[in-house]
N, C-alpha and C positions, 0 to 999 in steps of 0.2 A: 541094442543093450548099453545102459551107461556103465562105465567101467567102475564108477564111484558108488553105485548105487549099493546099500547094504542088503543083504538076504535075510529073508525070514528064516525059521527052523524049517521050513518045507522047501528052503532052496529057492524061492522066488523073489525076484527083486522088487523092493518098494520103490515107488517114484517118490523122490524129493519134494518137499513143498519150496516153492520159489522163496528164496532168501538171501541176504547181503551174502557177497563172495567173501569166502573166510580166507585166513593165511596173510594178514597183514603183519609185515614186518616193520619195526622201528628201531634202528640203530642209532644211538643217542652218544656222542661224545666218547667212542669207544677207543680204549688204548689197550695194547697187549705188549708186554715186556717179558722176552725170555731171558732165562738167566743160565745160560750152560757154562759150567765152570766158573760162576762167578762173574762173568762178563755179561753186563748188561746188554740186550739186543732189543730195541725198539722196532717190531714187526708192524703195529698199527699205532698211529697218533692221532687221538680225537678224532676219529672218523665218525661221519653222520650220514644217514640216507635214509629215505623213506620209500618202503614199497608196498603199494596198494594189494589189497586181497586179490587174486585172480590175475595178477600182473605177470608178464614175462620179463623178467630184471635180467638183463646182461652186464655182467662184470668185466672191464678189459683193464689190463695194466701190464708193465714189464714182467719178466718172470722173476719171482722171489719177492715181489712187491708187498705181499701180504693179502692176496685175495684169498688164498685158501685158509688162512688164518681166520678171516671172518666167517666164512662157511663152516670151519670147525668149531667156531664159538655159537654159532646158530644151532648147530647139530649136537652141541654137548659134548664134543671131545676135546676140546681145549677150554681152559678158564679165560677170563679177562682181567686185566689189571684194575681198570677203571672203566666208568660209564655203564650203559645199560642196553640191553637187546629185549624187546618186548614182540611177542606174537599175540596178534589180536587183543592188545591192551594188556595182556598178562605178561608179567616179569619172568623171563627165560633166565637172565642171569644179570647181575648188578650189585649195587650195595648190600653188602652182606650175603650174597649168593653169587660168588665168582665164577661158577660153573654149572651150566644150564642142565638139568636133568635130562638125559636121552630119552627120547617117546617116538611112537610111530605116526605122530603128528608131523614129525620132520624126517623125511627118507632121503638118503644119499645113494647116488651112484659115481662111483670115482672113474678115474681113468683107466684103470686095469680091471678087467672082468673079476667078479667074486662069484660065480654060479658056482654050485656044488657039483664037480664032474661027475660024481657017482648018481646023481639024481637027474631024472627028466625034466625038461623045461615047465611041465606042468607040476611036478613035484617042487621043484625050485620055487615057483610062484606061489604055491600054496603052503610053503613052509612058515612063513611069518604068522598067519592066522591060526595054524596049527599049534604052533610052539606057545603063542600068547594065549591060547585057549578061548579065541574070539568065535572060531568056528570048528564044527566038528571036522574029522578027516575028509569025510565022505562030501560036506557041504563046502569045504575048501579047495578040494580037487573040481567040484563042479564050477566054482565061482572062477578058479584059475584057467579052466577050459573055457569058459567064455569071454574071459578077458583077453586071452591068447588069441580067440577068434576074431575079437574086435581089433587086435593089433596085427592082424594078418598073418597069424601063426598057428592058425587053428589045425594045419595039415603037419605040424612039427611038434607038437606038444608031447608026444610020447619018444621023442628023440632025446638024446643025451647032448649037452652042449659041445662036445667034440665033433658032434657028428651034423652041426650046422654051421653056417657061416658067421663070421664076427658081427655082421649086422643083425642075423637074427637073435644071436645070444645077446647082444647090447638091447635091443627090444625087450626081450624076456627080461632083462633086469630092471627096465623101467616099467614092465607091468608088474614083476615082484614088489617093486617099491608103491605102486599106485593101488595095490590090492587091500593096504593097510588103510586105505582112504585117507591119506595124508592131507594136512592144510598146506603144507610145502614139500616141494620137490628141490632137492639141492643137488645140481649137476656139477661136478668139477672136470672140464674138458672130457667130457664122456666119448666124443668123436674123433679126438686128437690123432690117434695113430691110424685111423681110415683114409683110404684113398677117396678122391673127390667124387667119383660116381657113388660109391657106398654111402658117403657123408651125405650127400645130396638126398639119397632114400631115407636115410635116417632123420633129416629135417624135415621131410613130408610127413613121415611117421609120427614124429613130436608134434607137429603142427595138428595132425589129424587128433592126437592123444588129448592135446590141450582143447580142441575146440569141443571135444566131448565132457571134459572134466572140468575145466577152467580153474585148475588148481594152479596155485601160484608156483612160479619157477624161478629159483636164484641159480643162475646160469654161469660160469667161470669160463672163459674162453680167451685164446690169442687171436682166432680169426674173426676179423672184423665183418667180412661179408655175413658170416655166420651170425654175428651179434646184431646186425642191422636186419636181417633177414627173419630172425626168429622173435626179436625182442619188441615190447612196447618202449621199452626205455633202456638206453645204454648207458651205465655208470662207469666213466673212466676214472681211474684211481693214479694216485702217484706212485713214482718208485718209493721204495723202501724208505722211511715208515710210510705205511698205506695212510692215505686221507683220500676223500671224494675231491676230484679236480674239477669235473664237469659232468653233467647229466644231458644227454641228448635225448630228445622226445622224436620215436618213430611213429610219426601219425600215418603210416601205411594201414589202409583198411583191411581186416580180416573177413574171410580166410584169404591167405596169402597163396601165390604160385609163383615159380622161378622167373617166370616173365616179366616180374617186378623189378628184377635186377638190371634189367636193361634199361629202365626209365630214369629220366633227369633227377626225378626226386631220389632215386637211390644212390645216383652218382653225387649228388649235393650232400647227402647224408654220409656217404663214405669220406669224402673230403673233409668233412667236419670233424669226423671221429679219428680219422688218420692224422690229422694235423695235431689233435691233443695227445693222441697216444705216441706219435713219433717224438714229440718234445721231451717224454718221459722215458723212452726208450733211449733217447741220446744222454740223458742224466744218469740213467742206471748203468749205461756203458762206459762214461767218463767215472763214475763211482769206482766201477769195477776195475777200470785202468789204475785207478789212484792207489786201491786196495794192492795191486800187484806191483805196482811201482815200489 
């Protein structure tokens, strides 16, 4: 069953007709200046990048460089100072509209879990469509159970977040985002605190989800192997203020398995990305040293 398929009032999924992939993001000359206590801090400076609909876009760069600022601007959490961001050609934010309106077409999964601990996994997943009035409670719960089953969580839908592993809870969070049929899934280092084995399982789960839905993914990470293994493109950004430094195309066929990480192609891509990121990490370190001096 396709997790992004809409439900009829009878709860039966309709098959979508073939259509162009949605979720194309255009970031053009975006600048963001924060002004804490009257001191201008430029987080993003004239940044531009193009993300095709249905693309897995990985964003890597030094800590504090402005990656999350871009994600927050797309989501509608923060305003931008200048430039524009468009989604499928429609203006999210730009001239005369400094802050995007938040919407179910752009769903966010952050580093730290955000499931309601007093609701079961199924109730957490169904919460959005119920609150938005998109589905009745019974249909939302039915869809939630179907989607949890597609994500390998069919046996734990009635359990509470505290009764399942961190990996299961994080998968449920992604399902909760996808039940809204978003154009874009915004992920801010969602697997950062996980051990290597759990992270590998999460990678495989996300790739399976992507193969089913083809949702556009905007994924921030510090893990270079993760960036290459998951992504169609890796956008490397500079130390603050954030600008696009380099885009690396990852032309590894899908579906992917972990066997690709031992290939020569993967090694070459790692070297290319690592070199660009390392240069920015050194700049960030030196800037920090100067600030402390």
